[in-house]
SEVEXKE-816371 format. One record per residue (C-alpha): x, y, z; residue number from 1. Coordinates in Angstrom, 2 decimals. Layout:
# SEVEXKE-816371
> x,y,z,k
> X,Y,Z,NUM
...
//
This chain:
# SEVEXKE-816371
> x,y,z,k
> -9.95,42.07,-6.36,1
> -12.49,39.49,-7.45,2
> -15.94,39.52,-5.85,3
> -16.85,36.71,-3.49,4
> -19.27,34.48,-5.39,5
> -19.74,32.08,-2.51,6
> -23.21,31.48,-1.21,7
> -22.95,29.50,2.00,8
> -25.83,28.12,3.99,9
> -25.40,26.25,7.24,10
> -28.14,23.95,8.48,11
> -28.10,22.66,12.04,12
> -30.46,20.04,13.36,13
> -30.80,20.51,17.08,14
> -28.82,22.91,19.24,15
> -25.27,22.88,18.00,16
> -23.46,26.20,18.10,17
> -21.01,26.31,19.88,18
> -21.79,23.53,22.30,19
> -23.87,20.46,21.67,20
> -24.67,18.10,24.53,21
> -26.94,15.21,23.71,22
> -27.78,11.77,25.10,23
> -28.81,10.65,21.61,24
> -27.34,12.06,18.42,25
> -25.70,15.28,17.38,26
> -25.97,16.10,13.71,27
> -24.68,19.18,11.93,28
> -24.44,19.95,8.25,29
> -22.54,22.66,6.41,30
> -23.33,23.10,2.74,31
> -21.62,25.44,0.34,32
> -22.16,26.21,-3.31,33
> -19.07,27.20,-5.20,34
> -15.41,27.19,-4.14,35
> -16.20,27.90,-0.47,36
> -15.44,25.80,2.51,37
> -17.56,25.96,5.65,38
> -16.06,25.00,9.01,39
> -18.01,24.16,12.14,40
> -16.31,25.10,15.43,41
> -17.18,24.16,18.95,42
> -17.63,21.17,21.28,43
> -19.85,18.18,20.55,44
> -20.66,15.71,23.32,45
> -23.00,12.81,22.63,46
> -23.43,9.14,21.97,47
> -23.14,9.77,18.23,48
> -21.89,12.89,16.50,49
> -22.05,13.27,12.71,50
> -20.63,16.42,11.15,51
> -20.96,17.10,7.43,52
> -18.21,19.59,6.66,53
> -14.95,20.50,8.38,54
> -14.75,20.55,12.17,55
> -12.51,22.46,14.60,56
> -12.84,21.75,18.28,57
> -13.58,18.83,20.64,58
> -15.72,15.80,19.88,59
> -16.50,13.45,22.77,60
> -18.83,10.46,22.66,61
> -19.48,6.93,21.47,62
> -18.94,7.73,17.78,63
> -17.57,10.84,16.10,64
> -17.80,11.07,12.30,65
> -16.51,14.14,10.42,66
> -17.09,14.29,6.65,67
> -14.21,16.69,6.07,68
> -11.02,17.90,7.74,69
> -10.85,17.59,11.52,70
> -8.72,19.93,13.65,71
> -8.58,19.44,17.37,72
> -9.38,16.42,19.52,73
> -11.62,13.42,18.85,74
> -12.25,11.32,21.99,75
> -14.73,8.55,21.16,76
> -15.14,4.83,20.88,77
> -15.01,5.19,17.09,78
> -13.42,8.22,15.39,79
> -13.66,8.71,11.63,80
> -12.69,11.58,9.38,81
> -12.88,11.65,5.59,82
> -10.29,14.46,5.37,83
> -7.04,15.43,7.01,84
> -6.58,15.24,10.76,85
> -4.60,17.92,12.62,86
> -4.55,17.15,16.29,87
> -5.24,13.72,17.66,88
> -7.72,10.88,17.78,89
> -8.17,8.87,20.98,90
> -10.46,5.93,20.25,91
> -11.39,3.04,22.45,92
> -12.08,0.87,19.41,93
> -10.81,2.44,16.21,94
> -9.49,5.55,14.59,95
> -9.80,6.12,10.85,96
> -8.50,8.90,8.59,97
> -9.15,8.85,4.91,98
> -6.23,11.21,4.16,99
> -3.30,12.59,6.19,100
> -2.65,12.67,9.93,101
> -0.29,15.30,11.30,102
> -1.05,14.58,14.96,103
> -1.40,11.15,16.45,104
> -3.82,8.25,16.85,105
> -4.24,6.22,20.00,106
> -6.69,3.28,20.01,107
> -7.13,-0.45,19.54,108
> -6.98,-0.11,15.74,109
> -5.52,2.88,13.88,110
> -6.00,3.31,10.15,111
> -4.74,6.08,7.91,112
> -5.15,5.89,4.16,113
> -2.72,8.81,3.61,114
> 0.47,9.99,5.22,115
> 1.13,9.80,8.95,116
> 3.61,12.35,10.28,117
> 2.91,11.82,13.97,118
> 2.42,8.68,16.11,119
> 0.16,5.69,15.78,120
> -0.13,3.72,19.01,121
> -2.52,0.78,19.03,122
> -2.97,-2.96,18.90,123
> -2.86,-2.70,15.09,124
> -1.61,0.26,13.04,125
> -1.92,0.76,9.25,126
> -0.58,3.63,7.16,127
> -1.65,3.54,3.50,128
> 1.09,5.75,2.08,129
> 4.07,6.82,4.13,130
> 4.80,7.22,7.80,131
> 7.25,9.97,8.80,132
> 6.50,9.22,12.43,133
> 6.46,6.21,14.75,134
> 4.19,3.17,14.90,135
> 3.88,1.36,18.22,136
> 1.52,-1.62,18.16,137
> 0.94,-4.65,20.33,138
> 0.14,-7.03,17.41,139
> 1.15,-5.47,14.10,140
> 2.36,-2.31,12.33,141
> 2.05,-1.95,8.57,142
> 3.21,0.68,6.09,143
> 2.28,0.33,2.47,144
> 4.38,2.69,0.35,145
> 7.52,3.73,2.20,146
> 9.21,2.68,5.41,147
> 8.24,4.02,8.80,148
> 10.77,5.86,11.02,149
> 10.38,3.21,13.71,150
> 8.00,0.28,14.37,151
> 7.65,-1.55,17.67,152
> 5.30,-4.55,17.91,153
> 5.07,-8.34,17.66,154
> 4.82,-8.18,13.83,155
> 6.08,-5.20,11.84,156
> 6.01,-4.80,8.08,157
> 7.92,-2.06,6.33,158
> 7.03,-1.22,2.73,159
> 10.39,-2.41,1.38,160
> 10.27,-5.83,3.10,161
> 8.81,-9.04,1.78,162
> 7.99,-10.44,5.19,163
> 7.33,-9.12,8.69,164
> 10.06,-8.27,11.21,165
> 9.44,-9.44,14.75,166
> 9.62,-7.03,17.71,167
> 10.90,-3.91,15.94,168
> 11.64,-2.49,12.52,169
> 13.63,0.44,11.17,170
> 14.09,1.67,7.57,171
> 16.42,-0.47,5.51,172
> 16.26,-3.43,7.89,173
> 14.47,-6.54,6.57,174
> 15.06,-9.70,8.60,175
> 13.73,-12.07,5.91,176
> 14.79,-10.17,2.76,177
> 13.96,-6.97,0.96,178
> 11.79,-6.51,-2.08,179
> 13.64,-6.60,-5.37,180
//
């Protein structure tokens, strides 16, 4: 068995662990040297919450930013994660995930740069790679790499279609012609 060469140090500004309630800002940082990954667990409630590192728990407030993977629930006006999201994001304005989403996003604008295997329900949905789940949008649904399982909205664009499909879209169905 190899020795653990990880030296982790966790720095918290303000009272964070395991509950942070603030009218202003919540800020928490986890730093690790080496191949270690530090995860912050708990509940953060505030106007703005900024977490450097992975987060497991509940984040409620005006803005919730996680610079790592997020597991749990993000309920804010603006939700943003630079890692994978397991759970769901409920955003009044926007939800953003830099990588994969295995839960669902519910907000005015949903954006996932990676894969979406759950639901995206919003005015506008965008999946950067592939969507194994369902996109339901008032205005538009877009998939970039491969087709979505089902899209429902005024304008829907599957990856294999040249133009948008009105009202709904399913894989292999292009109203105005498929890409060659």
